[in-house]
C-alpha positions as CSV (number, residue, x, y, z in Angstrom):
1,M,14.1,-5.1,-10.7
2,N,16.8,-2.6,-9.9
3,E,17.9,-1.5,-6.4
4,T,16.2,1.9,-6.7
5,K,12.8,0.3,-7.5
6,V,13.2,-2.1,-4.6
7,F,14.0,0.7,-2.3
8,L,11.1,2.8,-3.5
9,I,8.7,-0.1,-3.1
10,D,9.9,-1.0,0.4
11,F,9.7,2.6,1.5
12,L,6.2,3.0,0.1
13,L,5.0,-0.2,1.8
14,A,6.4,0.9,5.1
15,E,4.7,4.3,4.8
16,L,1.4,2.7,3.8
17,I,1.5,0.4,6.8
18,N,2.1,3.4,9.1
19,L,-0.9,5.2,7.5
20,I,-3.1,2.2,7.9
21,V,-2.1,1.9,11.6
22,Q,-2.8,5.6,12.2
23,N,-6.0,6.0,10.2
24,K,-7.7,2.6,10.7
25,K,-6.6,2.2,14.3
26,V,-5.4,-1.4,13.8
27,S,-2.3,-3.2,15.0
28,F,0.9,-3.2,13.0
29,Q,0.4,-6.9,12.1
30,D,-3.2,-6.3,11.0
31,A,-2.0,-3.4,8.8
32,I,0.6,-5.6,7.2
33,E,-2.0,-8.3,6.5
34,L,-4.5,-5.8,5.2
35,L,-2.0,-4.3,2.8
36,Y,-0.4,-7.5,1.6
37,N,-3.8,-9.1,0.9
38,S,-5.1,-6.1,-1.1
39,K,-5.3,-5.7,-4.8
40,L,-3.3,-2.5,-4.4
41,Y,-0.3,-4.5,-3.2
42,D,-0.3,-6.5,-6.4
43,K,-0.5,-3.3,-8.4
44,I,2.4,-1.7,-6.5
45,M,4.5,-4.8,-7.1
46,D,3.7,-4.7,-10.8
47,I,6.3,-2.2,-12.0
48,E,4.4,-1.4,-15.1
49,T,1.6,0.4,-13.1
50,G,4.1,3.0,-11.8
51,L,2.3,3.1,-8.5
52,Y,5.6,2.4,-6.6
53,F,6.6,5.9,-7.8
54,Q,3.5,7.6,-6.4
55,S,3.2,9.0,-2.9
56,A,2.1,7.0,0.1
57,D,-0.9,9.4,0.4
58,Y,-2.0,8.8,-3.1
59,N,-1.7,5.0,-2.7
60,Y,-3.5,5.1,0.6
61,E,-6.5,6.8,-1.1
62,L,-6.5,4.0,-3.6
63,L,-6.4,1.5,-0.8
64,S,-9.2,3.3,1.1
65,E,-11.4,3.2,-2.1
66,E,-10.6,-0.5,-2.5
67,M,-11.6,-1.2,1.1
68,T,-14.8,0.8,0.8
69,F,-15.8,-0.8,-2.5
70,N,-15.1,-4.3,-1.1
71,K,-17.4,-3.8,1.9
72,N,-20.4,-3.5,-0.4
């Protein structure tokens, strides 16, 4: 993985963590755990999906759907 992709992934993960903290009203640590234990995280880390190149808002919507679906 090249430096640009690593940068984009790191930036996206940081933005997602901030969105989780703001929207779900959880601690920073809980937001990290929620994200890193999600299926979305695995998909972001899989370069072939291209999700690392999408906006944090788009990825947050995917994460929200995943969390809603997993509750049922």
